[in-house]
Structures are given as structure tokens and as C-alpha cells.
ZAMARGU-530454 format. One record per residue (C-alpha): z, x, y. Coordinates in Angstrom, 3 decimals. Example, Ala and Ser with C-alpha at 12.3 -4.5 7.8 and 13.67 -1.06 7.14 Angstrom:
BEGIN
         c3         c1         c2
      7.800     12.300     -4.500
      7.140     13.670     -1.060
This chain:
BEGIN
         c3         c1         c2
      0.000      0.000      0.000
     -0.691      1.189      3.511
      1.821      1.641      6.315
      0.339     -1.415      8.017
      2.170     -3.568      5.457
      5.611     -2.073      5.981
      7.640     -3.389      8.913
     11.057     -2.153     10.141
     14.114     -4.344      9.429
     14.238     -5.568     13.039
     11.036     -7.555     12.553
     12.268     -9.605      9.583
     13.123    -13.290      9.745
     14.890    -15.655      7.433
     12.441    -17.895      5.593
     13.626    -21.511      5.367
     15.194    -22.136      1.991
     14.713    -18.575      0.815
     17.278    -16.346     -0.814
     16.386    -13.283      1.221
     14.842    -12.283      4.509
     11.075    -11.890      4.532
      9.211     -9.447      6.768
      7.720    -11.227      9.756
      4.104    -10.755      8.633
      4.954    -11.947      5.119
      6.685    -15.012      6.554
      3.618    -15.816      8.650
      1.415    -15.589      5.572
      3.789    -17.715      3.497
      3.915    -20.420      6.170
      0.153    -20.821      5.798
      0.697    -21.990      2.217
      3.599    -24.399      2.856
      1.627    -27.553      2.046
      3.239    -30.989      2.000
      0.817    -32.723     -0.380
     -0.028    -32.052     -4.036
     -1.086    -28.478     -4.691
     -1.651    -25.970     -7.470
      0.753    -23.021     -7.740
     -1.091    -19.723     -8.023
      1.764    -17.244     -7.790
      4.028    -15.312     -5.447
      3.205    -13.279     -2.341
      3.069     -9.499     -2.568
      3.983     -7.442      0.485
      4.946     -3.792      0.946
      4.585     -3.134     -2.781
      7.063     -5.906     -3.673
      6.668     -9.369     -5.180
      8.364    -11.989     -2.990
      8.965    -14.988     -5.293
     10.319    -17.190     -2.499
      6.916    -17.063     -0.805
      4.706    -19.158     -3.085
      0.909    -19.078     -2.773
     -0.717    -22.455     -3.447
     -3.983    -24.353     -3.056
     -4.065    -28.007     -1.933
     -5.411    -30.325     -4.634
     -7.827    -32.186     -2.291
     -9.428    -28.863     -1.327
    -10.561    -28.060     -4.864
    -13.827    -29.905     -4.209
    -14.601    -27.460     -1.378
    -15.739    -24.986     -4.037
    -14.578    -21.457     -4.643
    -15.131    -17.956     -5.948
    -13.148    -16.023     -8.543
    -14.264    -12.400     -8.518
    -13.140     -9.043     -9.823
    -14.012     -6.157    -12.079
    -13.970     -6.511    -15.859
    -10.454     -6.648    -17.277
     -8.684     -7.653    -14.065
     -7.643    -11.132    -15.226
    -10.385    -13.510    -14.056
    -10.342    -15.480    -17.320
     -6.586    -15.998    -17.159
     -6.948    -17.185    -13.568
     -9.448    -19.820    -14.745
     -7.012    -20.867    -17.452
     -4.101    -21.095    -15.006
     -6.041    -23.257    -12.541
     -7.544    -25.427    -15.297
     -4.107    -26.151    -16.761
     -2.696    -27.345    -13.462
     -5.751    -29.453    -12.679
     -5.474    -31.118    -16.072
     -1.747    -31.743    -15.533
     -2.573    -33.532    -12.266
     -5.175    -35.775    -13.896
     -8.317    -33.845    -12.897
    -10.958    -33.204    -15.588
    -12.187    -29.608    -15.837
    -15.327    -27.958    -17.178
    -15.079    -24.347    -18.404
    -17.999    -22.156    -19.439
    -16.506    -19.970    -22.180
    -18.663    -16.840    -22.265
    -16.391    -14.654    -24.387
    -15.093    -17.391    -26.684
    -11.420    -17.016    -25.735
    -10.778    -20.146    -23.650
    -10.330    -22.494    -26.612
     -6.636    -21.536    -26.509
     -6.120    -23.925    -23.609
     -5.686    -26.670    -26.209
     -2.722    -24.922    -27.878
      0.749    -24.053    -26.627
      1.222    -20.485    -25.465
      3.298    -17.958    -27.356
      6.355    -16.571    -25.550
      6.745    -12.812    -25.372
      8.373    -10.224    -23.153
      5.282     -9.817    -20.977
      5.011    -13.539    -20.269
      8.746    -13.859    -19.678
      8.707    -10.914    -17.294
      5.825    -12.314    -15.267
      7.454    -15.765    -15.099
     10.697    -14.250    -13.845
      8.888    -12.161    -11.209
      7.168    -15.167     -9.641
      9.961    -17.768    -10.238
      7.843    -19.737    -12.697
      9.470    -22.189    -15.091
      7.209    -21.277    -17.992
      6.961    -23.848    -20.792
      4.532    -23.444    -23.728
      2.030    -26.298    -23.336
     -1.331    -27.257    -24.806
     -3.770    -29.405    -22.857
     -6.261    -32.076    -24.001
     -9.625    -30.427    -24.643
    -13.093    -31.140    -25.981
    -15.256    -28.339    -27.368
    -19.023    -28.130    -26.986
    -21.796    -25.721    -27.993
    -25.349    -25.464    -26.668
    -27.666    -26.967    -29.258
    -24.853    -26.792    -31.800
    -24.901    -22.968    -31.909
    -21.242    -22.141    -32.445
    -18.149    -24.294    -32.739
    -18.418    -27.495    -30.805
    -20.190    -30.787    -30.266
    -23.906    -30.082    -29.700
    -25.081    -30.313    -26.089
    -28.804    -31.013    -25.804
    -31.189    -31.999    -23.030
    -34.631    -33.526    -23.200
    -37.433    -31.486    -21.689
    -38.231    -34.421    -19.373
    -34.766    -34.492    -17.818
    -34.465    -30.688    -17.725
    -37.445    -30.536    -15.397
    -40.042    -27.883    -14.515
    -38.031    -25.696    -12.119
    -35.190    -25.038    -14.553
    -37.538    -24.666    -17.500
    -39.677    -22.172    -15.570
    -36.605    -19.979    -15.088
    -35.768    -20.193    -18.796
    -39.346    -19.236    -19.686
    -39.323    -16.482    -17.020
    -42.499    -17.763    -15.375
    -43.728    -16.463    -12.023
    -44.128    -18.675     -8.965
    -47.735    -19.653     -9.705
    -46.919    -20.478    -13.318
    -43.849    -22.452    -12.200
    -46.011    -24.562     -9.905
    -48.497    -25.108    -12.726
    -45.693    -26.200    -15.047
    -44.709    -28.712    -12.382
    -48.229    -30.146    -12.480
    -48.029    -30.488    -16.260
    -44.758    -32.410    -15.929
    -46.390    -34.543    -13.244
    -49.235    -35.356    -15.610
    -46.902    -36.246    -18.478
    -44.781    -38.405    -16.184
    -47.794    -40.310    -14.892
    -49.209    -40.941    -18.354
    -45.894    -42.085    -19.782
    -45.718    -39.164    -22.211
    -42.056    -38.652    -23.026
    -41.188    -34.949    -23.362
    -38.183    -34.951    -25.671
    -38.345    -31.494    -27.216
    -40.384    -28.318    -26.880
    -43.040    -29.390    -29.352
    -43.774    -32.360    -27.071
    -44.393    -30.085    -24.101
    -46.408    -27.680    -26.230
    -48.555    -30.595    -27.430
    -49.265    -31.713    -23.857
    -50.190    -28.170    -22.756
    -52.374    -27.710    -25.855
    -54.126    -31.005    -25.132
    -54.803    -30.037    -21.527
    -56.404    -26.769    -22.690
    -58.493    -28.464    -25.402
    -62.109    -29.606    -25.056
    -60.963    -33.202    -24.702
    -58.221    -32.458    -22.196
    -59.912    -30.035    -19.820
    -61.281    -32.894    -17.722
    -57.708    -34.025    -17.158
    -56.857    -30.691    -15.511
    -59.107    -31.492    -12.579
    -57.167    -34.654    -11.933
    -53.806    -32.902    -11.573
    -54.646    -30.301     -8.953
    -56.993    -27.881    -10.665
    -54.596    -26.279    -13.147
    -56.395    -23.290    -14.619
    -56.771    -23.038    -18.356
    -55.656    -19.380    -18.158
    -52.320    -20.314    -16.572
    -51.879    -23.178    -19.025
    -52.489    -20.662    -21.800
    -49.754    -18.365    -20.441
    -47.325    -21.284    -20.406
    -48.287    -22.217    -23.949
    -47.712    -18.661    -25.172
    -44.361    -18.546    -23.383
    -43.323    -21.772    -25.090
    -44.372    -20.460    -28.489
    -42.427    -17.212    -27.977
    -39.423    -19.160    -26.733
    -39.394    -21.304    -29.880
    -39.858    -18.226    -32.077
    -36.588    -16.866    -30.670
    -34.746    -19.920    -32.006
    -34.384    -21.694    -28.668
    -35.851    -25.050    -29.727
    -32.468    -26.511    -30.758
    -31.307    -26.756    -27.150
    -33.889    -29.411    -26.341
    -33.916    -32.798    -27.997
    -31.931    -35.945    -28.584
    -29.378    -37.396    -28.485
    -29.241    -36.024    -24.970
    -25.772    -35.225    -23.733
    -24.278    -37.582    -21.170
    -22.564    -35.376    -18.582
    -20.323    -38.327    -17.717
    -18.301    -37.281    -20.781
    -16.903    -34.450    -18.648
    -15.154    -36.953    -16.341
    -12.731    -38.392    -18.884
     -8.950    -38.316    -18.887
     -6.611    -38.422    -21.870
     -4.374    -41.367    -22.777
     -1.423    -39.654    -21.095
     -3.331    -39.396    -17.797
     -4.055    -35.676    -17.979
     -7.596    -34.520    -17.290
     -9.613    -33.462    -20.321
    -10.703    -29.822    -20.291
    -14.308    -29.530    -21.521
    -14.889    -26.074    -22.999
    -18.535    -25.102    -23.535
    -18.642    -22.203    -25.978
    -21.358    -19.731    -25.044
    -20.367    -16.725    -27.146
    -23.190    -17.425    -29.621
    -25.787    -17.249    -26.823
    -24.403    -14.301    -24.843
    -27.667    -12.457    -25.424
    -29.634    -15.312    -23.804
    -28.257    -15.322    -20.265
    -31.316    -16.953    -18.695
    -30.870    -19.873    -21.067
    -27.171    -20.605    -20.771
    -26.910    -20.002    -17.022
    -29.835    -22.330    -16.367
    -28.411    -24.905    -18.771
    -25.160    -24.883    -16.819
    -27.122    -25.592    -13.673
    -28.797    -28.532    -15.432
    -25.371    -29.962    -16.263
    -24.388    -29.718    -12.607
    -27.671    -31.213    -11.373
    -27.331    -34.077    -13.856
    -23.851    -34.843    -12.570
    -25.230    -34.817     -9.037
    -27.802    -37.449    -10.009
    -25.322    -39.885    -11.467
    -22.127    -39.677     -9.442
    -21.537    -41.957     -6.438
    -20.573    -40.694     -3.007
    -16.786    -40.549     -2.617
    -16.319    -38.434      0.529
    -13.003    -36.616      0.907
    -10.907    -37.925     -1.983
     -7.237    -37.239     -2.682
     -8.241    -35.261     -5.750
    -11.514    -34.021     -7.235
    -13.248    -36.051     -9.928
    -14.153    -32.817    -11.738
    -13.842    -29.074    -11.180
    -16.678    -27.056    -12.704
    -16.150    -23.342    -13.445
    -19.399    -21.381    -13.613
    -18.639    -18.086    -15.390
    -20.915    -15.005    -15.194
    -22.483    -16.615    -12.121
    -24.612    -13.568    -11.277
    -26.828    -14.428    -14.257
    -27.810    -17.649    -12.532
    -29.166    -15.842     -9.490
    -30.853    -12.869    -11.167
    -34.642    -13.019    -10.740
    -34.410    -16.556     -9.377
    -37.316    -17.989     -7.409
    -36.873    -19.128     -3.820
    -37.275    -22.758     -4.911
    -34.537    -22.269     -7.493
    -32.129    -20.663     -5.012
    -32.829    -23.379     -2.435
    -32.017    -26.031     -5.033
    -28.745    -24.314     -5.990
    -27.721    -24.137     -2.331
    -28.531    -27.802     -1.790
    -26.679    -28.857     -4.933
    -23.527    -26.938     -4.009
    -23.667    -28.253     -0.444
    -24.057    -31.911     -1.423
    -22.086    -32.291     -4.647
    -18.771    -31.896     -2.795
    -19.184    -35.397     -1.367
    -19.396    -36.681     -4.949
    -15.963    -35.334     -5.777
    -17.047    -32.280     -7.779
    -15.730    -28.809     -7.050
    -17.687    -25.760     -8.227
    -16.115    -22.347     -8.764
    -18.396    -19.375     -9.336
    -16.907    -16.567    -11.413
    -18.443    -13.108    -11.127
    -17.641     -9.465    -10.436
    -18.317     -9.153     -6.698
    -19.155    -11.624     -3.930
    -22.482     -9.862     -3.407
    -23.589    -11.354     -6.754
    -23.769    -14.728     -4.998
    -26.466    -15.342     -2.330
    -25.075    -15.613      1.188
    -26.225    -19.224      1.620
    -24.249    -20.214     -1.475
    -21.288    -17.972     -0.630
    -20.996    -19.705      2.736
    -20.243    -22.980      0.908
    -17.245    -21.552     -0.985
    -13.995    -22.322      0.796
    -11.498    -20.906     -1.726
    -11.317    -17.268     -2.845
     -9.392    -15.480     -5.583
    -10.438    -11.823     -5.515
     -9.138     -9.600     -8.305
     -9.296     -5.807     -8.229
    -12.519     -3.939     -7.580
    -13.423     -0.434     -8.717
    -14.853      2.207     -6.391
    -15.899      4.996     -8.725
    -19.491      5.345     -7.500
    -21.244      5.165     -4.114
    -22.610      1.737     -5.096
    -19.067      0.598     -5.961
    -17.811      1.786     -2.589
    -20.628     -0.038     -0.826
    -19.806     -3.231     -2.720
    -16.126     -2.825     -1.824
    -16.876     -2.560      1.902
    -19.182     -5.585      1.688
    -16.446     -7.597     -0.049
    -13.861     -6.712      2.618
    -16.221     -7.995      5.316
    -16.334    -11.421      3.664
    -12.594    -11.981      4.217
    -10.957    -13.267      7.411
     -8.962    -10.797      9.503
     -5.974     -9.613      7.525
     -2.671     -7.827      7.998
     -3.488     -5.836      4.844
     -5.643     -2.760      4.482
     -7.992     -4.628      2.147
    -10.032     -1.629      1.014
     -6.873      0.061     -0.224
     -5.363     -3.143     -1.556
     -8.396     -4.296     -3.568
     -8.623     -1.000     -5.441
     -4.884     -0.925     -6.160
     -4.317     -4.416     -7.577
     -3.039     -4.612    -11.136
     -4.109     -7.002    -13.883
     -3.068    -10.534    -12.975
     -2.935     -9.776     -9.260
     -5.425    -10.966     -6.659
     -6.147    -11.400     -2.982
     -6.214    -15.105     -2.130
     -7.414    -17.211      0.769
     -8.005    -20.962      0.473
     -8.624    -23.950      2.682
     -5.429    -25.535      3.946
     -4.755    -29.272      4.107
     -6.569    -29.546      7.432
     -9.570    -27.565      6.193
     -8.746    -24.302      7.994
     -8.630    -21.012      6.028
     -5.189    -19.772      5.076
     -4.069    -16.197      5.786
     -5.187    -13.584      3.276
     -2.409    -13.176      0.708
     -1.969    -10.535     -1.980
     -0.666    -12.552     -4.922
      0.970    -11.881     -8.249
     -0.399    -14.728    -10.322
      1.505    -16.978    -12.672
      1.065    -16.820    -16.438
     -0.900    -19.596    -18.185
      1.266    -21.871    -20.339
     -1.387    -22.390    -23.011
     -2.481    -19.883    -25.636
     -4.048    -16.798    -24.027
     -6.647    -16.266    -26.737
     -8.960    -18.250    -29.016
     -7.930    -20.971    -31.439
     -8.650    -20.064    -35.067
    -12.039    -21.210    -36.381
    -10.823    -23.803    -38.955
     -8.493    -25.458    -36.434
    -11.287    -25.517    -33.869
    -13.720    -27.081    -36.339
    -11.164    -29.748    -37.201
    -10.646    -30.556    -33.524
    -14.419    -30.901    -33.053
    -14.915    -33.170    -36.080
    -12.015    -35.400    -35.071
    -13.430    -35.958    -31.588
    -14.729    -39.482    -30.870
    -17.860    -37.824    -29.443
    -18.776    -35.980    -32.629
    -20.498    -38.937    -34.301
    -22.456    -39.632    -31.136
    -24.000    -36.181    -30.676
    -23.692    -34.197    -33.914
    -26.900    -35.330    -35.623
    -30.217    -34.517    -33.947
    -32.770    -37.340    -33.649
    -36.551    -36.843    -33.529
    -38.102    -40.091    -32.336
    -41.715    -40.804    -31.520
    -42.671    -39.001    -28.330
    -45.544    -37.015    -26.770
    -46.183    -34.833    -29.835
    -46.566    -37.797    -32.173
    -48.774    -39.658    -29.711
    -51.087    -36.744    -29.084
    -51.469    -35.870    -32.769
    -51.809    -39.419    -34.081
    -55.613    -39.123    -34.439
    -55.416    -36.277    -36.981
    -57.211    -36.862    -40.283
    -55.273    -38.467    -43.119
    -54.945    -35.140    -44.908
    -52.728    -33.905    -42.066
    -50.338    -36.843    -42.403
    -47.315    -37.280    -44.594
    -47.494    -38.787    -48.122
    -46.542    -42.308    -47.065
    -49.061    -42.297    -44.235
    -51.762    -41.066    -46.633
    -51.079    -43.939    -49.028
    -51.255    -46.456    -46.209
    -54.523    -44.940    -44.993
    -56.069    -45.072    -48.490
    -55.100    -48.724    -48.979
    -56.218    -49.847    -45.529
    -59.680    -51.442    -45.108
    -62.326    -49.507    -43.255
    -61.911    -49.956    -39.545
    -63.568    -48.945    -36.323
    -63.378    -45.232    -35.418
    -60.081    -44.157    -33.925
    -60.028    -43.872    -30.097
    -60.123    -40.415    -28.587
    -56.954    -38.602    -27.527
    -57.641    -39.335    -23.880
    -57.940    -43.060    -24.659
    -54.673    -42.909    -26.573
    -52.927    -41.279    -23.611
    -54.103    -43.694    -20.948
    -55.161    -46.787    -22.926
    -53.226    -50.014    -23.011
    -52.502    -49.686    -26.738
    -50.602    -46.457    -26.131
    -48.714    -47.986    -23.251
    -47.574    -50.850    -25.485
    -46.399    -48.379    -28.107
    -44.625    -46.197    -25.567
    -42.916    -49.255    -24.145
    -41.049    -49.537    -27.432
    -39.763    -45.960    -27.110
    -36.272    -45.643    -25.706
    -36.028    -44.295    -22.182
    -39.780    -44.078    -21.426
    -41.128    -45.215    -18.061
    -44.593    -46.747    -18.254
    -47.269    -46.820    -15.575
    -45.310    -44.948    -12.916
    -44.128    -41.422    -12.385
    -40.597    -40.457    -13.345
    -38.384    -39.971    -10.294
    -37.344    -36.349     -9.951
    -34.709    -34.843     -7.712
    -33.097    -31.420     -7.323
    -34.642    -28.790     -9.616
    -37.280    -31.370    -10.595
    -34.766    -32.918    -12.990
    -35.198    -36.560    -13.953
    -32.600    -39.293    -13.905
    -32.004    -40.659    -17.362
    -31.552    -44.292    -18.301
    -28.125    -44.707    -19.865
């Protein structure tokens, strides 16, 4: 700690209700966190190298929908901070979504295990630590890993998000948008990747080339690139993430019978090597919530707090359209009662337009071993309000479970910067064992709704329905052999736009006929529920 933090005894004052005198600067900081309404307890103030347990650092519950950032180097305690905040939100009836990158957040459902380290931390910060498990649901993308499968249809995922997953350039992204536009107009429901591949293949075929001219002059070369990207994407085992039953993000808004908020844990450990996929999928979840939730303004408590771990992956190699959509989503979703916390290593991982929307900050220790590290440290210090601390020195000297905090107070003004020794989570700080986790998943009321994939008639079936009988299944072949000779089958184009196809598509669940699907942020489509 620097000399700027240490004040002579003459400058100390007695804090109201405290057991000891606090230095004047520490008292001024503590007064900025003396909220009268409901709040989450983060920990105790640190000043002059000491932990001052009578000066509690808190965050007002209504301010959790003003978004936030949890940052810090690897191993500094970011995951435990998420767990601590999630527990207290759940206890106050607020549902929470956690992206579990490392697979160790499932322990939030089980009571913590007391030990000397936990007891020591609780005593330091005057925490009444009680082992407690919290109501939780466990999910997995496409069913990869432990958890209820989370899937999306290609139609609702939209072209902008899918272009990022496929790593398309700007021209190819725009072309993909035209393909979606075509499918929307023709009532072709894109449920899974084979549906989209069928539409692209049709548009590059002899019969479909004429259709390209009607949707803005999409080149066959670009369509071919998209088709190859789709094929490679499926070859990597990615097809399971798209399909039905599509997950209803409203499931994240539930509370338990005892009134506590349910913590939704999305396990991503099985897809750690596919960062473009899972980070973009998380953004789809957020965009889907944005579509469906009503405006609530400034509520007494958030309807959901969404923790976006490894947030830098979302912004890496993102197009301008993608970044603009993220900024707009973060800016507008607050009024729908959803708070978003980005979790990453340094604030510079988050674009400035997005960072400007984040009112709450928990900054764990940073390392400054290299010139780039030192540059990042200086940039981080500049993002904080004026402080009585020497932040460059402080941020490199914080221990595990310590952080620099500034939040929005009850009137919306930033609180003073406070070095904080954080509380210990009361749930298990580690993963739940596999068999117990599997049992929890199977016993969930949502398991029967989403566990089994469904492959209904959609664009692929419609566009391949004129194949010769030899390409059909056994039952279809028998029916074809027994049927009387009929007029020649209509062409593929006639099947796409003809009235017979429209009548058939009208029987398909969730398909809009004769008009384009309404798309919003990221080009995602609102689903009929």
C-alpha cells in the first residue's frame, strides 16, 4: 500500500455503530456504501493494509440491472465472486444465469464445506457464514455435457449470429442475410443446419439460380463459400446445437417454491475449444430474452441477472454490425429488468461503447509482468473514478478474493472506489459429482420437455421431396409403387412458391406463410410460443 492510504491518528473519526475509529478517508468511502434499501453484501473495506470489517461494501439490489464488469487475471477469484453474487441474488428472489466455462459452478446447488480458510475469511469480514445450497437448473449446449439440452432453430438464431459462428467475412455475412430473407419470404422453415444447407444448395443449383437474381444478386461463388462453411461446421460435430425443441429462454426467469430465484447454470466445459460457438450462443440467449420481455423501467429488483463469462471471446473478430447489435442490446435490455455482467481479464477486452454501459465494477488483481501488461494496467486505472488509493500499486498487490469495487448507489451515482476483501460463498466451491448432477438433471421438470430432439418436416424435406423413389425410405417406396400413375411432379421452384407447398407448410408448427419473418437485433426472429 502507498503512503497516500495511511493517515495520522488526528484525522480519524468514529464511524456510527462501529467498534473502532476509522481513518477519515476510509469513513468517507464506507459512507458511500451505507444504503438503506435491499443490497448485496460483497465484503469489508481494506485500507492501509488492514481489513476494516465495520465498513461493509455493498451493492443496491435495484442497481443490478445497470450491468457490470467482473475482471481480473486468472486465479484471482472471479469465479468465486460470481458465485457469491449469484447466491445473494437467489436468496432475494432474483433468478440468475451463469455461464460455466470451467465446469465448477455446479456446486452452487450444494451446501459449502466448512474449513479453516472459510472460517478465517468469514471472521475477517464479519460474515455469518452458513453452509447453504441454492435451487439450480443445469443446461448444456446441444446436450454436450451434463445438463438439459439447449437448442436453437437456425431461423431464430438469425444470419448475423450464424455468420460469426461460421467465421464469415462482411460480404459473406450480407449474403447469408439475403439467403435468410429468401427463406423467410418463401415460408421455408430453417430448423437445423441441413435445412439451411438445402436452401443454399437449391439456390446454387440449375433450378435455383434464377431465384438468386430476385434476392439482390447473390453470387453463386459466395453461396458456395457459405455452403462449404456449413459443411465444415457440421463435420466438426456442431449440428446438435441447432434444432428442436427450441429452448424457451423464459425458463431462466423462474423462482423456486420457497421464493428464491433459480440459478440456471449452462455448462460449457465440453465446448471450451469452440469459443466462437458458445459465446455467440450466449448472445442469442440474451437477444431472445430481449425479444420477449416487456418493458418494466426501473424496478425494485431485476427480473434476471445474466453473467457472461469469458466475455472477450464474444468481441474477438466481431464485425461492426455485430458489435453495434451488442451495444444496442446491452443499452436497451436494462429497461426490461435484465442485468448483464461481463466477466473477463481486463476492461480493455470490452469495447468502449459497451464498457460505458456498465455501472458496477469488481476488479480483481492484474499482473504487470510484461510491457503489454503494464499498458493494460494503466488503461484499467484510467477507467476508474478519482480515488484515494494508488490504484496502479493496489491492483498489482491484491490477493485472491480481494478486489477494487465501485458500483452505482441508490440514486444512480457512482460510489467511491473501495478496496474490498470479499466474503466467502456459502455453497460448495467446486463441482458437484457427475452422478449427483445427472440425477438432478433427470429429475428436473424441464428434462422431459427438452431432452429428446425432434426432426419435423421443414425446408430440407420440402426441397428434397421431388427426389426419385429410390432415394426415399422403405415405406415411401412401397407407397410410390402402389400408387397409380400420376402427372409429373412439379419442379422444386413450384414446390417452394406454389399453393400446394404453402398449404403443407401451414400445417408445420411455427411457420409463417406468405410474409417475411420479423427480425430484430442480430437478425434474430421472434418465435411463436
